[in-house]
C-alpha positions as a Markdown table, in Angstrom:
| # | Residue | x | y | z |
|---|---|---|---|---|
| 1 | Phe | 4.4 | -5.1 | 44.3 |
| 2 | Ser | 5.4 | -3.4 | 41.1 |
| 3 | Pro | 2.6 | -2.7 | 38.6 |
| 4 | Glu | 5.2 | -2.2 | 35.8 |
| 5 | Gln | 6.8 | -5.7 | 36.4 |
| 6 | Glu | 3.4 | -7.3 | 36.6 |
| 7 | Ala | 2.3 | -5.6 | 33.4 |
| 8 | Gln | 5.4 | -6.7 | 31.6 |
| 9 | Ala | 5.0 | -10.2 | 32.8 |
| 10 | Leu | 1.4 | -10.3 | 31.6 |
| 11 | Arg | 2.5 | -9.1 | 28.2 |
| 12 | Lys | 5.2 | -11.7 | 28.0 |
| 13 | Ala | 2.7 | -14.4 | 28.9 |
| 14 | Met | 0.5 | -13.4 | 26.0 |
| 15 | Lys | 3.2 | -12.4 | 23.4 |
| 16 | Gly | 4.2 | -14.7 | 20.6 |
| 17 | Leu | 2.9 | -18.2 | 19.9 |
| 18 | Gly | 0.6 | -19.6 | 22.5 |
| 19 | Thr | -0.4 | -18.2 | 25.8 |
| 20 | Asp | 1.2 | -18.9 | 29.2 |
| 21 | Glu | -2.1 | -19.4 | 31.1 |
| 22 | Asp | -0.3 | -20.5 | 34.3 |
| 23 | Ala | 1.7 | -17.2 | 34.3 |
| 24 | Ile | -1.6 | -15.2 | 33.9 |
| 25 | Ile | -3.1 | -17.2 | 36.8 |
| 26 | Glu | 0.0 | -16.7 | 39.0 |
| 27 | Ile | 0.2 | -13.0 | 38.4 |
| 28 | Leu | -3.5 | -12.0 | 38.7 |
| 29 | Thr | -4.5 | -14.2 | 41.6 |
| 30 | Lys | -1.8 | -13.0 | 43.9 |
| 31 | Leu | -3.0 | -9.4 | 43.5 |
| 32 | Asn | -5.9 | -7.7 | 45.2 |
| 33 | Val | -8.6 | -5.7 | 43.3 |
| 34 | Ser | -6.8 | -2.4 | 43.7 |
| 35 | Gln | -3.5 | -3.8 | 42.6 |
| 36 | Arg | -5.1 | -5.4 | 39.5 |
| 37 | Gln | -6.5 | -2.0 | 38.6 |
| 38 | Gln | -3.1 | -0.4 | 38.9 |
| 39 | Val | -1.7 | -3.1 | 36.6 |
| 40 | Leu | -4.5 | -2.4 | 34.1 |
| 41 | Ile | -3.6 | 1.3 | 34.0 |
| 42 | Thr | 0.2 | 0.6 | 33.8 |
| 43 | Tyr | -0.3 | -2.0 | 31.0 |
| 44 | Lys | -2.0 | 0.7 | 28.9 |
| 45 | Ser | 0.5 | 3.4 | 29.7 |
| 46 | Ser | 3.7 | 1.4 | 29.4 |
| 47 | Ile | 2.8 | -1.1 | 26.7 |
| 48 | Gly | 0.2 | 1.0 | 24.9 |
| 49 | Arg | -2.4 | -1.8 | 24.7 |
| 50 | Asp | -5.6 | -2.6 | 26.5 |
| 51 | Leu | -5.1 | -5.4 | 28.9 |
| 52 | Ile | -8.7 | -6.6 | 28.8 |
| 53 | Asp | -8.7 | -6.7 | 25.0 |
| 54 | Asp | -5.4 | -8.7 | 25.0 |
| 55 | Leu | -6.8 | -11.1 | 27.6 |
| 56 | Lys | -10.0 | -11.6 | 25.6 |
| 57 | Ser | -8.1 | -12.2 | 22.4 |
| 58 | Glu | -5.8 | -14.8 | 24.1 |
| 59 | Leu | -8.3 | -16.6 | 26.3 |
| 60 | Ser | -11.6 | -18.3 | 25.8 |
| 61 | Gly | -14.6 | -19.9 | 27.6 |
| 62 | Asn | -15.0 | -19.9 | 31.3 |
| 63 | Phe | -11.3 | -19.2 | 31.8 |
| 64 | Glu | -11.6 | -15.9 | 29.9 |
| 65 | Arg | -14.8 | -15.1 | 31.9 |
| 66 | Val | -13.0 | -15.6 | 35.2 |
| 67 | Ile | -9.9 | -13.7 | 34.3 |
| 68 | Val | -11.8 | -10.7 | 32.8 |
| 69 | Gly | -14.0 | -10.8 | 35.9 |
| 70 | Leu | -10.9 | -10.5 | 38.1 |
| 71 | Met | -9.8 | -7.5 | 36.1 |
| 72 | Thr | -13.2 | -5.7 | 36.4 |
| 73 | Pro | -13.8 | -3.3 | 39.3 |
| 74 | Thr | -16.2 | -5.0 | 41.8 |
| 75 | Thr | -19.1 | -2.6 | 41.4 |
| 76 | Leu | -19.0 | -2.8 | 37.6 |
| 77 | Tyr | -18.7 | -6.6 | 37.8 |
| 78 | Asp | -21.8 | -6.7 | 40.0 |
| 79 | Val | -23.7 | -4.4 | 37.6 |
| 80 | Gln | -22.8 | -6.6 | 34.6 |
| 81 | Glu | -23.7 | -9.8 | 36.4 |
| 82 | Leu | -27.0 | -8.4 | 37.6 |
| 83 | Arg | -27.9 | -7.4 | 34.0 |
| 84 | Arg | -26.7 | -10.8 | 32.7 |
| 85 | Ala | -28.9 | -12.5 | 35.3 |
| 86 | Met | -32.0 | -10.8 | 34.0 |
| 87 | Lys | -31.5 | -10.6 | 30.3 |
| 88 | Gly | -32.1 | -13.3 | 27.8 |
| 89 | Ala | -34.0 | -16.5 | 28.4 |
| 90 | Gly | -34.7 | -17.2 | 32.0 |
| 91 | Thr | -33.5 | -15.5 | 35.1 |
| 92 | Asp | -30.4 | -16.4 | 37.2 |
| 93 | Glu | -32.1 | -16.1 | 40.6 |
| 94 | Gly | -29.0 | -17.3 | 42.4 |
| 95 | Cys | -26.9 | -14.5 | 41.0 |
| 96 | Leu | -29.5 | -11.9 | 41.9 |
| 97 | Ile | -29.8 | -13.2 | 45.5 |
| 98 | Glu | -26.0 | -13.6 | 45.9 |
| 99 | Ile | -25.3 | -10.0 | 44.9 |
| 100 | Leu | -28.2 | -8.2 | 46.4 |
| 101 | Ala | -28.3 | -10.0 | 49.8 |
| 102 | Ser | -24.5 | -9.8 | 50.4 |
| 103 | Arg | -23.7 | -6.2 | 49.6 |
| 104 | Thr | -23.6 | -3.3 | 52.0 |
| 105 | Asn | -26.1 | -0.4 | 51.7 |
| 106 | Glu | -23.3 | 1.7 | 50.2 |
| 107 | Glu | -22.3 | -1.0 | 47.7 |
| 108 | Ile | -26.0 | -1.3 | 46.7 |
| 109 | Arg | -26.2 | 2.5 | 46.2 |
| 110 | Leu | -23.1 | 2.4 | 43.9 |
| 111 | Ile | -24.6 | -0.6 | 42.0 |
| 112 | Asn | -27.8 | 1.4 | 41.5 |
| 113 | Glu | -26.0 | 4.5 | 40.3 |
| 114 | Asn | -23.7 | 2.5 | 37.9 |
| 115 | Tyr | -26.6 | 0.4 | 36.6 |
| 116 | Arg | -28.6 | 3.4 | 35.6 |
| 117 | Cys | -25.5 | 5.0 | 33.9 |
| 118 | Gln | -24.6 | 1.9 | 32.1 |
| 119 | Tyr | -28.0 | 0.7 | 30.9 |
| 120 | Gly | -30.2 | 3.8 | 30.9 |
| 121 | Cys | -32.8 | 2.3 | 33.3 |
| 122 | Thr | -32.9 | 1.5 | 37.0 |
| 123 | Leu | -32.0 | -1.9 | 38.5 |
| 124 | Glu | -35.5 | -1.8 | 40.1 |
| 125 | Glu | -37.1 | -1.4 | 36.7 |
| 126 | Asp | -35.3 | -4.5 | 35.3 |
| 127 | Ile | -36.1 | -6.5 | 38.5 |
| 128 | Val | -39.8 | -5.6 | 38.1 |
| 129 | Ser | -39.9 | -6.5 | 34.4 |
| 130 | Asp | -38.0 | -9.8 | 34.8 |
| 131 | Thr | -39.4 | -11.3 | 38.1 |
| 132 | Ser | -42.7 | -11.8 | 39.7 |
| 133 | Ser | -44.6 | -12.2 | 43.0 |
| 134 | Leu | -42.8 | -12.4 | 46.3 |
| 135 | Phe | -39.4 | -12.9 | 44.7 |
| 136 | Arg | -39.8 | -9.6 | 43.0 |
| 137 | Arg | -40.8 | -7.9 | 46.2 |
| 138 | Val | -37.8 | -9.3 | 48.1 |
| 139 | Leu | -35.3 | -8.3 | 45.3 |
| 140 | Val | -36.8 | -4.8 | 45.1 |
| 141 | Ser | -36.6 | -4.4 | 48.9 |
| 142 | Leu | -32.9 | -5.6 | 48.9 |
| 143 | Ala | -32.1 | -3.3 | 46.0 |
| 144 | Thr | -33.1 | -0.3 | 48.0 |
| 145 | Gly | -30.1 | -0.8 | 50.2 |
| 146 | Asn | -31.9 | 0.0 | 53.5 |
| 147 | Arg | -30.9 | -3.0 | 55.6 |
| 148 | Asp | -29.8 | -2.3 | 59.2 |
| 149 | Glu | -26.0 | -2.7 | 59.1 |
| 150 | Gly | -25.4 | -2.5 | 62.8 |
| 151 | Thr | -24.0 | -5.4 | 64.8 |
| 152 | Tyr | -26.3 | -5.0 | 67.9 |
| 153 | Val | -28.7 | -7.9 | 68.5 |
| 154 | Asp | -31.7 | -7.4 | 70.7 |
| 155 | Glu | -32.2 | -10.9 | 72.0 |
| 156 | Ser | -35.9 | -10.3 | 72.8 |
| 157 | Leu | -36.5 | -8.9 | 69.3 |
| 158 | Ala | -34.7 | -11.8 | 67.7 |
| 159 | Gln | -36.9 | -14.2 | 69.7 |
| 160 | Gln | -40.0 | -12.2 | 68.7 |
| 161 | Asp | -39.0 | -12.2 | 65.0 |
| 162 | Ala | -38.4 | -15.9 | 65.1 |
| 163 | Gln | -41.8 | -16.5 | 66.6 |
| 164 | Cys | -43.3 | -14.1 | 64.1 |
| 165 | Leu | -41.7 | -15.9 | 61.2 |
| 166 | Tyr | -42.9 | -19.3 | 62.5 |
| 167 | Glu | -46.4 | -18.0 | 62.9 |
| 168 | Ala | -46.3 | -16.3 | 59.5 |
| 169 | Gly | -45.1 | -19.5 | 57.7 |
| 170 | Glu | -44.7 | -22.9 | 59.3 |
| 171 | Lys | -47.7 | -22.6 | 61.7 |
| 172 | Lys | -50.3 | -21.5 | 59.2 |
| 173 | Trp | -51.6 | -22.5 | 55.8 |
| 174 | Gly | -49.8 | -20.3 | 53.2 |
| 175 | Thr | -47.4 | -17.6 | 54.3 |
| 176 | Asp | -47.6 | -14.0 | 55.5 |
| 177 | Glu | -45.3 | -12.5 | 53.0 |
| 178 | Val | -45.3 | -9.1 | 54.5 |
| 179 | Gln | -43.8 | -10.4 | 57.8 |
| 180 | Phe | -41.1 | -12.3 | 56.0 |
| 181 | Met | -40.2 | -9.2 | 53.9 |
| 182 | Ala | -40.2 | -6.9 | 56.9 |
| 183 | Ile | -37.8 | -9.1 | 58.9 |
| 184 | Leu | -35.6 | -10.7 | 56.2 |
| 185 | Cys | -34.9 | -7.6 | 54.2 |
| 186 | Thr | -34.4 | -5.0 | 56.9 |
| 187 | Arg | -32.8 | -6.7 | 60.0 |
| 188 | Asn | -29.0 | -6.9 | 60.3 |
| 189 | Arg | -27.1 | -10.1 | 59.5 |
| 190 | Tyr | -26.2 | -10.8 | 63.1 |
| 191 | His | -29.9 | -10.4 | 64.1 |
| 192 | Leu | -30.9 | -12.9 | 61.4 |
| 193 | Leu | -28.3 | -15.4 | 62.4 |
| 194 | Arg | -29.7 | -15.6 | 65.9 |
């Protein structure tokens, strides 16, 4: 891997008439996040141009969005997507769930820090202002980043939780939201999969 060669190849793909989109795909999809960041820095230092700006000027639509997303550090991308999901008309619930339910506690902590720095308010404040009821409570709980990250599964506790969820939901009229929250937002992934 040579950041210099990749930077030059990207410049060549965007220079002149037309854009070699296949070359851009070939170059960027074979690199990992760290390597793409090295290419970004090398592009600026060796070519004297901003790679993201060049990509934005050459690409459009969903293709531009995907390529710029590939070039964005993961935490920053998550922060931008969380904000996008809550701003404007409607809420992209799927995006909120996908990010908040799949990140580690450390990743959530970094997201919270970067969100505040970038937007001047907390992620929790935006969640509270844009969502309601149980969904709000679940997202706020996930955004605290306090999920058990261990791999140990206590079989008897897993059985007890399964019974508790059944009794709090399926077995009765309405649901006991507190029980669902306590279990689904704090237990580790392996426990929940049991």
